[in-house]
Structure formats: structure tokens, C-alpha cells
NUBA-623675 format. One record per residue (C-alpha): chain; x, y, z. Coordinates in nm, 2 decimals, always signed. Layout:
<recs>
cadena; px; py; pz
A; X; Y; Z $
...
</recs>
This chain:
<recs>
cadena; px; py; pz
A; +0.30; +2.66; +0.78 $
A; +0.29; +2.97; +0.99 $
A; +0.25; +3.18; +0.68 $
A; -0.05; +2.97; +0.58 $
A; -0.21; +3.02; +0.93 $
A; -0.15; +3.39; +0.93 $
A; -0.32; +3.44; +0.59 $
A; -0.60; +3.18; +0.62 $
A; -0.67; +3.14; +1.00 $
A; -1.01; +3.29; +0.97 $
A; -1.11; +3.06; +0.69 $
A; -0.97; +2.75; +0.87 $
A; -1.14; +2.84; +1.20 $
A; -1.47; +2.90; +1.02 $
A; -1.45; +2.58; +0.83 $
A; -1.37; +2.39; +1.15 $
A; -1.69; +2.52; +1.31 $
A; -1.88; +2.44; +0.99 $
A; -1.76; +2.08; +0.98 $
A; -1.85; +2.03; +1.34 $
A; -2.20; +2.14; +1.26 $
A; -2.22; +1.93; +0.95 $
A; -2.08; +1.62; +1.12 $
A; -2.31; +1.66; +1.42 $
A; -2.63; +1.69; +1.22 $
A; -2.55; +1.39; +1.01 $
A; -2.49; +1.16; +1.31 $
A; -2.78; +1.32; +1.50 $
A; -3.03; +1.24; +1.23 $
A; -2.93; +0.87; +1.23 $
A; -3.00; +0.85; +1.61 $
A; -3.32; +1.06; +1.60 $
A; -3.45; +0.86; +1.31 $
A; -3.43; +0.54; +1.52 $
A; -3.61; +0.72; +1.81 $
A; -3.89; +0.84; +1.58 $
A; -3.93; +0.49; +1.44 $
A; -3.82; +0.55; +1.08 $
A; -3.73; +0.24; +0.88 $
A; -3.38; +0.19; +0.75 $
A; -3.51; +0.24; +0.40 $
A; -3.67; +0.57; +0.49 $
A; -3.35; +0.68; +0.65 $
A; -3.16; +0.58; +0.34 $
A; -3.36; +0.83; +0.14 $
A; -3.29; +1.10; +0.40 $
A; -2.92; +1.03; +0.39 $
A; -2.90; +1.00; +0.01 $
A; -3.08; +1.33; -0.03 $
A; -2.78; +1.51; +0.10 $
A; -2.57; +1.39; -0.19 $
A; -2.84; +1.48; -0.44 $
A; -2.82; +1.84; -0.32 $
A; -2.44; +1.83; -0.29 $
A; -2.40; +1.72; -0.66 $
A; -2.65; +1.98; -0.77 $
A; -2.47; +2.25; -0.57 $
A; -2.14; +2.17; -0.72 $
A; -2.29; +2.24; -1.06 $
A; -2.49; +2.55; -0.98 $
A; -2.29; +2.73; -0.71 $
A; -2.01; +2.85; -0.94 $
A; -2.28; +3.03; -1.16 $
A; -2.44; +3.18; -0.84 $
A; -2.10; +3.31; -0.73 $
A; -2.03; +3.47; -1.07 $
A; -2.37; +3.64; -1.07 $
A; -2.39; +3.79; -0.72 $
A; -2.05; +3.74; -0.56 $
A; -1.89; +3.53; -0.29 $
A; -2.01; +3.72; +0.01 $
A; -2.38; +3.71; -0.08 $
A; -2.38; +3.35; -0.17 $
A; -2.20; +3.26; +0.15 $
A; -2.44; +3.46; +0.37 $
A; -2.75; +3.33; +0.19 $
A; -2.65; +2.96; +0.21 $
A; -2.55; +3.00; +0.58 $
A; -2.90; +3.12; +0.66 $
A; -3.06; +2.82; +0.48 $
A; -2.83; +2.57; +0.66 $
A; -2.91; +2.71; +1.01 $
A; -3.29; +2.72; +0.93 $
A; -3.30; +2.36; +0.81 $
A; -3.11; +2.24; +1.12 $
A; -3.37; +2.40; +1.34 $
A; -3.65; +2.25; +1.12 $
A; -3.54; +1.89; +1.18 $
A; -3.68; +1.84; +1.53 $
A; -4.00; +2.04; +1.44 $
A; -4.09; +1.83; +1.14 $
A; -4.00; +1.47; +1.23 $
A; -4.11; +1.32; +0.90 $
A; -3.89; +1.14; +0.65 $
A; -4.02; +1.34; +0.36 $
A; -3.95; +1.67; +0.53 $
A; -3.61; +1.55; +0.64 $
A; -3.53; +1.44; +0.29 $
A; -3.62; +1.78; +0.15 $
A; -3.41; +1.94; +0.42 $
A; -3.12; +1.72; +0.34 $
A; -3.13; +1.82; -0.03 $
A; -3.13; +2.19; +0.07 $
A; -2.84; +2.13; +0.32 $
A; -2.64; +1.93; +0.07 $
A; -2.68; +2.20; -0.19 $
A; -2.59; +2.48; +0.06 $
A; -2.28; +2.30; +0.19 $
A; -2.16; +2.24; -0.16 $
A; -2.19; +2.61; -0.24 $
A; -2.02; +2.70; +0.09 $
A; -1.73; +2.47; +0.01 $
A; -1.69; +2.61; -0.34 $
A; -1.68; +2.97; -0.19 $
A; -1.45; +2.88; +0.09 $
A; -1.21; +2.68; -0.12 $
A; -1.18; +2.95; -0.38 $
A; -1.09; +3.19; -0.09 $
A; -0.83; +2.93; +0.03 $
A; -0.68; +2.92; -0.32 $
A; -0.66; +3.30; -0.33 $
A; -0.50; +3.32; +0.02 $
A; -0.23; +3.06; -0.07 $
A; +0.08; +3.12; -0.28 $
A; +0.26; +2.88; -0.51 $
A; +0.51; +2.81; -0.23 $
A; +0.25; +2.71; +0.04 $
A; -0.05; +2.59; -0.16 $
A; +0.02; +2.23; -0.07 $
A; +0.05; +2.31; +0.30 $
A; -0.27; +2.51; +0.28 $
A; -0.46; +2.22; +0.13 $
A; -0.32; +1.98; +0.39 $
A; -0.43; +2.21; +0.68 $
A; -0.77; +2.24; +0.52 $
A; -0.81; +1.86; +0.50 $
A; -0.69; +1.82; +0.86 $
A; -0.94; +2.09; +0.99 $
A; -1.23; +1.92; +0.80 $
A; -1.15; +1.58; +0.95 $
A; -1.10; +1.71; +1.30 $
A; -1.43; +1.90; +1.28 $
A; -1.62; +1.58; +1.20 $
A; -1.44; +1.39; +1.47 $
A; -1.51; +1.66; +1.73 $
A; -1.88; +1.67; +1.63 $
A; -1.92; +1.31; +1.76 $
A; -1.83; +1.43; +2.11 $
A; -2.10; +1.70; +2.10 $
A; -2.36; +1.43; +2.04 $
A; -2.34; +1.35; +2.41 $
A; -2.41; +1.71; +2.52 $
A; -2.79; +1.70; +2.47 $
A; -3.07; +1.45; +2.44 $
A; -3.12; +1.34; +2.08 $
A; -3.49; +1.30; +2.14 $
A; -3.51; +1.68; +2.22 $
A; -3.41; +1.99; +2.02 $
A; -3.10; +2.11; +2.21 $
A; -2.84; +1.93; +2.00 $
A; -3.00; +2.05; +1.68 $
A; -2.98; +2.40; +1.81 $
A; -2.61; +2.35; +1.89 $
A; -2.55; +2.24; +1.53 $
A; -2.73; +2.54; +1.40 $
A; -2.54; +2.78; +1.63 $
A; -2.20; +2.63; +1.52 $
A; -2.29; +2.68; +1.16 $
A; -2.40; +3.04; +1.22 $
A; -2.08; +3.12; +1.42 $
A; -1.86; +2.96; +1.15 $
A; -1.94; +3.24; +0.90 $
A; -1.84; +3.53; +1.13 $
A; -1.46; +3.49; +1.11 $
A; -1.48; +3.42; +0.74 $
A; -1.70; +3.71; +0.63 $
A; -1.54; +3.96; +0.87 $
A; -1.18; +3.88; +0.82 $
A; -1.11; +3.76; +0.47 $
A; -1.03; +4.03; +0.21 $
A; -1.02; +4.08; -0.08 $
A; -1.29; +3.88; -0.25 $
A; -1.12; +3.64; -0.49 $
A; -1.18; +3.62; -0.86 $
A; -1.37; +3.30; -0.95 $
A; -1.34; +3.07; -1.24 $
A; -1.37; +2.70; -1.30 $
A; -1.24; +2.47; -1.57 $
A; -1.48; +2.31; -1.82 $
A; -1.48; +1.94; -1.74 $
A; -1.38; +1.66; -1.98 $
A; -1.66; +1.45; -2.12 $
A; -1.73; +1.13; -1.93 $
A; -1.64; +0.92; -2.24 $
A; -1.30; +1.08; -2.26 $
A; -1.24; +1.03; -1.89 $
A; -1.35; +0.66; -1.91 $
A; -1.12; +0.60; -2.21 $
A; -0.83; +0.77; -2.03 $
A; -0.87; +0.58; -1.70 $
A; -1.13; +0.31; -1.67 $
A; -1.00; +0.21; -1.32 $
A; -1.02; +0.58; -1.20 $
A; -1.38; +0.61; -1.32 $
A; -1.51; +0.28; -1.19 $
A; -1.32; +0.32; -0.87 $
A; -1.46; +0.67; -0.81 $
A; -1.82; +0.55; -0.87 $
A; -1.77; +0.26; -0.62 $
A; -1.60; +0.49; -0.37 $
A; -1.90; +0.72; -0.39 $
A; -2.12; +0.44; -0.26 $
A; -1.87; +0.34; +0.01 $
A; -1.82; +0.69; +0.14 $
A; -2.18; +0.79; +0.14 $
A; -2.27; +0.47; +0.33 $
A; -2.00; +0.55; +0.58 $
A; -2.09; +0.92; +0.61 $
A; -2.46; +0.88; +0.60 $
A; -2.55; +0.54; +0.74 $
A; -2.29; +0.46; +1.01 $
A; -2.50; +0.64; +1.27 $
A; -2.81; +0.45; +1.15 $
A; -2.62; +0.13; +1.19 $
A; -2.51; +0.22; +1.54 $
A; -2.86; +0.30; +1.64 $
A; -3.00; -0.02; +1.49 $
A; -2.73; -0.23; +1.64 $
A; -2.82; -0.11; +1.99 $
A; -2.51; +0.09; +2.07 $
A; -2.52; +0.34; +2.35 $
A; -2.48; +0.70; +2.26 $
A; -2.12; +0.70; +2.38 $
A; -2.04; +0.39; +2.19 $
A; -2.21; +0.52; +1.87 $
A; -2.02; +0.86; +1.89 $
A; -1.69; +0.68; +1.92 $
A; -1.78; +0.43; +1.65 $
A; -1.86; +0.71; +1.40 $
A; -1.55; +0.91; +1.50 $
A; -1.33; +0.61; +1.44 $
A; -1.39; +0.62; +1.07 $
A; -1.24; +0.97; +1.04 $
A; -0.96; +0.90; +1.29 $
A; -0.85; +0.62; +1.06 $
A; -0.87; +0.85; +0.76 $
A; -0.67; +1.12; +0.93 $
A; -0.39; +0.88; +1.05 $
A; -0.35; +0.67; +0.73 $
A; -0.39; +0.93; +0.46 $
A; -0.02; +1.03; +0.46 $
A; +0.13; +0.68; +0.49 $
A; -0.07; +0.56; +0.20 $
A; +0.03; +0.88; +0.01 $
A; +0.39; +0.79; +0.08 $
A; +0.36; +0.45; -0.07 $
A; +0.16; +0.59; -0.36 $
A; +0.45; +0.79; -0.47 $
A; +0.69; +0.49; -0.46 $
A; +0.51; +0.20; -0.61 $
A; +0.26; +0.09; -0.89 $
A; -0.06; +0.26; -0.79 $
A; -0.28; -0.02; -0.92 $
A; -0.11; -0.26; -0.68 $
A; -0.17; -0.01; -0.40 $
A; -0.53; +0.04; -0.49 $
A; -0.57; -0.34; -0.49 $
A; -0.41; -0.38; -0.15 $
A; -0.59; -0.08; +0.01 $
A; -0.93; -0.20; -0.12 $
A; -0.86; -0.56; +0.00 $
A; -0.76; -0.44; +0.35 $
A; -1.07; -0.21; +0.37 $
A; -1.29; -0.50; +0.25 $
A; -1.14; -0.73; +0.51 $
A; -1.22; -0.47; +0.78 $
A; -1.58; -0.46; +0.66 $
A; -1.61; -0.83; +0.68 $
A; -1.47; -0.82; +1.04 $
A; -1.75; -0.57; +1.12 $
A; -2.01; -0.79; +0.95 $
A; -1.92; -1.12; +1.13 $
A; -1.77; -0.99; +1.46 $
A; -1.96; -0.67; +1.50 $
A; -2.12; -0.80; +1.82 $
A; -1.78; -0.74; +1.99 $
A; -1.74; -0.36; +2.03 $
A; -1.36; -0.37; +2.01 $
A; -1.38; -0.55; +1.67 $
A; -1.64; -0.30; +1.56 $
A; -1.39; -0.02; +1.62 $
A; -1.12; -0.21; +1.44 $
A; -1.36; -0.25; +1.14 $
A; -1.44; +0.12; +1.14 $
A; -1.08; +0.22; +1.16 $
A; -0.98; -0.01; +0.87 $
A; -1.27; +0.11; +0.65 $
A; -1.22; +0.48; +0.72 $
A; -0.84; +0.45; +0.70 $
A; -0.85; +0.27; +0.36 $
A; -1.15; +0.42; +0.18 $
A; -1.08; +0.79; +0.24 $
A; -0.72; +0.78; +0.11 $
A; -0.85; +0.59; -0.20 $
A; -1.01; +0.91; -0.32 $
A; -0.67; +1.08; -0.34 $
A; -0.51; +0.76; -0.48 $
A; -0.76; +0.72; -0.76 $
A; -0.72; +1.09; -0.86 $
A; -0.34; +1.06; -0.86 $
A; -0.37; +0.74; -1.07 $
A; -0.60; +0.91; -1.32 $
A; -0.35; +1.20; -1.34 $
A; -0.08; +0.96; -1.44 $
A; -0.25; +0.92; -1.78 $
A; -0.33; +1.29; -1.83 $
A; -0.14; +1.58; -1.97 $
A; -0.10; +1.88; -1.73 $
A; -0.35; +2.09; -1.91 $
A; -0.62; +1.81; -1.88 $
A; -0.58; +1.74; -1.51 $
A; -0.80; +2.03; -1.39 $
A; -1.05; +1.95; -1.66 $
A; -1.08; +1.59; -1.53 $
A; -1.18; +1.71; -1.18 $
A; -1.54; +1.79; -1.27 $
A; -1.60; +1.45; -1.43 $
A; -1.44; +1.26; -1.14 $
A; -1.66; +1.45; -0.89 $
A; -1.97; +1.39; -1.09 $
A; -1.90; +1.01; -1.12 $
A; -1.83; +1.00; -0.74 $
A; -2.15; +1.19; -0.68 $
A; -2.36; +0.94; -0.87 $
A; -2.22; +0.66; -0.66 $
A; -2.28; +0.86; -0.34 $
A; -2.65; +0.91; -0.42 $
A; -2.70; +0.53; -0.48 $
A; -2.49; +0.42; -0.18 $
A; -2.73; +0.50; +0.11 $
A; -3.03; +0.37; -0.09 $
A; -2.88; +0.03; -0.14 $
A; -2.74; +0.02; +0.21 $
A; -3.08; +0.11; +0.36 $
A; -3.25; -0.17; +0.17 $
A; -2.99; -0.43; +0.28 $
A; -3.02; -0.31; +0.64 $
A; -3.39; -0.38; +0.64 $
A; -3.53; -0.65; +0.87 $
A; -3.63; -0.87; +0.58 $
A; -3.29; -0.87; +0.42 $
A; -2.96; -0.86; +0.62 $
A; -3.05; -0.63; +0.91 $
A; -2.78; -0.40; +1.05 $
A; -2.50; -0.63; +0.91 $
A; -2.61; -0.50; +0.56 $
A; -2.41; -0.18; +0.64 $
A; -2.08; -0.37; +0.64 $
A; -2.19; -0.61; +0.36 $
A; -2.23; -0.33; +0.10 $
A; -1.90; -0.17; +0.20 $
A; -1.72; -0.50; +0.18 $
A; -1.88; -0.58; -0.16 $
A; -1.79; -0.25; -0.31 $
A; -1.43; -0.25; -0.19 $
A; -1.37; -0.61; -0.30 $
A; -1.53; -0.53; -0.64 $
A; -1.28; -0.24; -0.67 $
A; -0.99; -0.47; -0.58 $
A; -1.10; -0.73; -0.84 $
A; -1.13; -0.46; -1.11 $
A; -0.79; -0.32; -1.03 $
A; -0.65; -0.67; -1.07 $
A; -0.82; -0.70; -1.40 $
A; -0.69; -0.36; -1.53 $
A; -0.34; -0.48; -1.44 $
A; -0.38; -0.74; -1.72 $
A; -0.50; -0.48; -1.98 $
A; -0.21; -0.24; -2.00 $
A; +0.14; -0.17; -1.87 $
A; +0.18; +0.05; -1.56 $
A; +0.33; +0.39; -1.57 $
A; +0.69; +0.38; -1.44 $
A; +0.71; +0.50; -1.08 $
A; +0.96; +0.77; -1.17 $
A; +0.71; +0.91; -1.43 $
A; +0.41; +0.94; -1.20 $
A; +0.30; +1.26; -1.02 $
A; +0.25; +1.31; -0.64 $
A; -0.06; +1.22; -0.45 $
A; -0.22; +1.53; -0.29 $
A; -0.43; +1.47; +0.02 $
A; -0.80; +1.52; -0.06 $
A; -1.12; +1.39; +0.09 $
A; -1.46; +1.32; -0.07 $
A; -1.62; +1.61; +0.12 $
A; -1.46; +1.88; -0.10 $
A; -1.59; +2.07; -0.40 $
A; -1.45; +2.09; -0.75 $
A; -1.25; +2.40; -0.64 $
A; -1.04; +2.21; -0.39 $
A; -1.00; +1.92; -0.63 $
A; -0.86; +2.16; -0.89 $
A; -0.64; +2.31; -0.62 $
A; -0.50; +1.96; -0.54 $
A; -0.44; +1.91; -0.92 $
A; -0.24; +2.24; -0.93 $
A; -0.03; +2.13; -0.63 $
A; +0.05; +1.80; -0.80 $
A; +0.14; +1.97; -1.12 $
A; +0.37; +2.22; -0.95 $
A; +0.54; +1.95; -0.74 $
A; +0.60; +1.74; -1.05 $
A; +0.73; +2.03; -1.25 $
A; +0.97; +2.12; -0.97 $
A; +1.09; +1.77; -0.95 $
A; +1.15; +1.76; -1.32 $
A; +1.34; +2.09; -1.30 $
A; +1.56; +1.94; -1.03 $
A; +1.63; +1.63; -1.24 $
A; +1.72; +1.85; -1.54 $
A; +1.97; +2.05; -1.33 $
A; +2.12; +1.73; -1.21 $
</recs>
């Protein structure tokens, strides 16, 4: 662990600041949109736009890096992110915000691709798993910390937007000044979606549904809080609770994942998360129950990302695991784009109102559970002693980190097989 920190502290510090800025601007827009009188449907377009840009960035950023290099891409995207964050309070219009969110989503995706390739370069075979775990922890802590900064300034003003912009600008200093050398960059050509679907129907359907769940959670939770009449303090704690649940439950679920039929675990985790969403839908008027719902949803839905990837890997050869990463991220991205749009419509005054936020999350998780149960009737499970490990990974990462997680899983499984052979 100390070796990882000594070699990648600048990257981890910079990514921590970056995630604080990103988490702050996402929640801040949900609150400011309510102040400006935007409808939930208008806000759904604003929030969905981020995932449109993110999906595009994951496709185009690798080519940009190959053409002009990591440092130039990193610096250019940082400038755009800071500029857009300053633009938000100046142009309080849903169309302008949507365009800004596309730009920010694209830029953050490119930044993640760049940073994660640096992380991979800084790690060795012996500590790659630890580096990935630290990276995931830093990301989550950054988003959680951002919710506290929401209380520093007035969301109706511009100070908090400036703070978000400053944090993003600061984040690049330790990375650009301390990390050397610039790593070589290459990505694996993805499998076709047809091949991926034939290999793991549950993995593909689950990733699509999870995209909608996560984007509703990441993009619309602040909108829900504002529409439900939460105070600023209550809203910041509510949003943070999703990520606290993710941080605390990722590893226990990973432990069970390596010791039981993963389809059963997917079924159980989805059911618990769906039950938590129903609690929020029917008992959300009680703030304590609202936090219970947020913890259950975040704690179950975020680990599902790693769990579905690990399950898909169980049906892949080693050489195909990295190739499957691009397809899984693309499928998840399609769901993420649709998630806020459907959520915003359901949250409209003429439909379900704020309760629509929990309704769509409950529906998607319960559909996932039902499909997992159906798939259990279609083919036999992979024996537990023949499955690979589950590497911790969150839906906020780029294809580079997902391929890194695949490498960690492959190396761990090969080491385990080598130990068995010796025995």
C-alpha cells in the first residue's frame, strides 16, 4: 500500500480534488435548477446530457491522446471543465446547461482515460489491485466530501460554482507537475455487442438497467431532494448517503461474490436495493427512512457494477476479458443516457411527482432481479471454484480502469491456479 502511495500520490490527490469538483457541480445544478424554476423534465435533459458526453468521450479520448499526447489532452480538457463550471450561473437556461453538461461529460471522460492510464503505468503487477482499490476509494470519498461543500456558499449565487471550478483547476497541478514519464497508451478493440450478448445475456441486460439506475442516482438525487423540500443540509447528507453505502458495502458484497453463485447474489442484491427504493417511495416523508433508502440503493447498486462484470468474465476466456470491457461500458452508457430522461418524466407533477425518483430505481432493480431468476433456469451456473475474483470498480470510470480491473482479476486467478497446481 505504501509503495502505491509513494508512486501515485500525486495522481490520487489530483483525482480526489477532481471528484470533489465533479460531485459538487452535479448536486449544485439540481438545487440551482429548482431555484431557477426549471421543470423536472428540463432538469432530466440537463442531467442526461452528462452521460451523452461521457459516452462520446470514452470513444474519442483514446484517439485524441494518441494524436497529441496525455499532457496536452489533460490540460485542454481541464480548461474546458473550469470554463463550463463558471458558465453555469451566468447562463441559467436549461439548453445552455445541457450543452455545458455534454462538454463536461466529454471532458471528464477524457480526463479519466488519461489519469487511469497513468495509474496503470505507475502500478506494478504486485500492487495493481491495491492501486485500483485506492483509486476507487479516493473517487468515492471525493464525491462524499463534495456534498459538505454545498453548504459553504449560497446555491442561488455564484460562489459555490467558483469553488467547484477552483477545485478542478487545482486538481491538475499535482498530476501534471509530478507524474513522469508519460505512459504509452493503447486500448483493446471491443467485442461486438452480439458476441457479448450471446456470451452473457444477464451481464448485458444488467449493465443496461444499471446504467439507468446509476444515472438516476448520480444525476437526479439532488433534483429529488430539492423537489421534496429538503433543507440544504438534509439534501447534502441525503446525496452523500448513496456513496457512503457504496463505499461500505462494496467489499462485503465482493467477498460473497467470490464464494457463491453470482446469479443468486445478483438476485439478492437487486432485491434488497429494490426494497430500499420502495421504502423511499412510500416512507420518504420520514427523513430517517429516506437515508435508509439512499444507503440501501447506493450500497446495492454500485457493487452490482463490479458483480455483473465478474459474472460476465466467468463465461469469457482470459484473452476476451479486456475486449469485453468496451462493450459493457457502451451498454451501460446507453442506459445511463435514458435513466434521467425517464426519471424526470416520472417526477413531473402530472405523473408521480418526486416519488417517481424512487419508483424508477425500484422498477429497474426488480426487473434485474426477475431476469436473474429467469437466467438461472436457462443454463447451469459456473462452479464457484472455477470463477474469477470480483475487482472493485464503480460506474464513474473509463474503459482504461475497467481493463485494469480485468487485468487484476486475470492475474489473481492465474496466481490461484498456480498455487493449486503446486498443491
